[in-house]
C-alpha positions as CSV (number, residue, x, y, z in Angstrom):
1,M,28.6,2.5,15.2
2,S,28.5,-0.4,17.7
3,G,30.9,-2.6,15.8
4,I,29.2,-2.3,12.5
5,D,31.3,-0.7,9.8
6,T,30.0,1.4,7.0
7,E,30.9,-1.2,4.3
8,Q,28.9,-4.0,6.1
9,R,25.9,-1.7,6.4
10,E,26.1,-0.3,2.8
11,Q,27.3,-3.3,0.8
12,G,26.6,-6.3,2.9
13,I,23.5,-8.6,2.9
14,A,22.7,-8.4,6.7
15,F,19.8,-6.2,7.8
16,L,21.5,-3.8,10.2
17,P,19.0,-0.9,10.7
18,K,20.6,2.4,11.7
19,F,18.4,4.1,14.2
20,D,19.0,7.8,15.0
21,A,19.9,9.3,18.4
22,N,16.2,9.0,19.4
23,G,16.0,5.3,18.4
24,L,14.0,6.0,15.2
25,L,14.3,5.5,11.5
26,T,12.1,7.0,8.7
27,A,9.5,4.8,7.2
28,I,7.7,5.8,4.0
29,A,4.5,4.0,3.0
30,I,3.8,3.8,-0.8
31,D,0.7,2.2,-2.3
32,A,2.0,-1.0,-4.0
33,N,-0.4,-0.6,-6.9
34,S,-0.6,3.1,-7.7
35,R,2.8,4.0,-6.3
36,D,1.3,7.1,-4.6
37,V,3.3,8.2,-1.5
38,L,0.8,7.6,1.3
39,M,2.5,8.7,4.4
40,V,5.8,9.2,6.2
41,A,6.3,8.1,9.8
42,F,8.9,6.8,12.2
43,M,9.7,3.4,13.5
44,D,11.6,2.3,16.5
45,A,12.9,-1.3,17.0
46,E,9.6,-2.4,18.5
47,A,7.5,-1.0,15.6
48,L,9.9,-2.5,13.0
49,A,9.7,-5.9,14.7
50,K,5.8,-5.8,15.0
51,T,5.6,-4.8,11.3
52,R,7.8,-7.7,10.2
53,E,6.0,-10.1,12.5
54,S,2.4,-9.1,11.7
55,G,2.6,-7.9,8.1
56,L,0.8,-4.7,9.2
57,A,2.5,-1.3,9.4
58,H,3.3,-0.3,13.0
59,F,5.0,3.0,13.9
60,H,6.4,4.9,16.9
61,S,4.2,7.9,17.6
62,R,6.4,10.8,18.7
63,S,3.3,12.8,19.9
64,R,1.8,9.9,21.9
65,G,5.2,8.4,22.9
66,R,4.1,4.9,22.1
67,L,3.8,2.1,19.6
68,W,0.8,2.3,17.3
69,M,-0.5,0.2,14.4
70,K,-1.7,2.3,11.5
71,G,-5.5,1.9,11.4
72,E,-5.8,0.7,15.0
73,S,-8.8,3.0,15.5
74,S,-10.0,3.7,12.0
75,G,-9.5,0.2,10.5
76,H,-7.5,1.7,7.7
77,V,-4.5,-0.6,8.1
78,L,-1.6,-0.8,5.8
79,K,-0.8,-4.4,4.8
80,V,2.9,-4.6,4.0
81,R,3.9,-6.4,0.8
82,E,7.6,-5.5,0.7
83,I,10.1,-3.4,2.6
84,L,12.9,-1.7,0.7
85,V,15.9,-0.5,2.7
86,D,18.0,2.5,1.7
87,C,21.8,2.4,1.2
88,D,22.8,3.2,4.8
89,Q,19.8,1.4,6.4
90,D,18.3,4.5,8.2
91,A,15.2,4.7,6.1
92,L,12.6,2.2,4.8
93,V,10.1,2.3,1.9
94,M,7.2,0.0,2.5
95,L,5.1,-1.1,-0.4
96,V,1.6,-1.5,1.1
97,D,-2.0,-2.3,0.3
98,P,-4.1,0.3,2.1
99,A,-7.5,-0.6,3.6
100,G,-8.9,2.8,3.2
101,P,-7.6,6.4,3.4
102,A,-4.0,6.6,4.7
103,C,-4.3,10.1,6.2
104,H,-6.0,10.9,9.5
105,T,-7.8,13.7,7.7
106,G,-9.6,11.2,5.5
107,A,-7.6,11.9,2.4
108,Q,-6.2,9.0,0.5
109,T,-2.7,10.2,1.1
110,C,-1.1,12.6,3.6
111,F,0.3,14.4,0.6
112,Y,-2.9,15.9,-0.6
113,R,-1.6,19.4,-1.1
114,K,1.1,21.0,-3.2
115,L,3.1,24.2,-2.8
116,E,2.4,26.9,-5.3
117,G,4.3,30.0,-4.4
118,D,3.5,30.6,-0.7
119,R,0.1,28.8,-0.8
120,L,-0.9,25.2,-0.4
121,V,-3.3,23.9,-3.1
122,R,-5.3,20.8,-2.6
123,T,-4.6,18.0,-5.2
124,G,-6.6,14.9,-6.0
125,G,-5.0,12.9,-3.1
């Protein structure tokens, strides 16, 4: 664990993000007002640093193999109000103010369908 013990990571006050073998951690964006889950993506160290520096959500695109800022082409950025860190520091929840739909499909949230039996049914998202 590169010199960081479990107790430091789980009980300490230092931010010691735990990236996986691919250099990523899970990032969940939640609307700060409605508390709707907007999207789940991944961050590498660069995306995390850019997010903290700019206040706008940045991610690592696994399909594009590069850094991207949410909304860089659509304008639907996510302004980060607060970042919550899970107990072992390998996942983040970001409370955000969305500037438009969060999903690339145009839906308010990427979670716009629910599973009913073996079918997906569109919800209000």
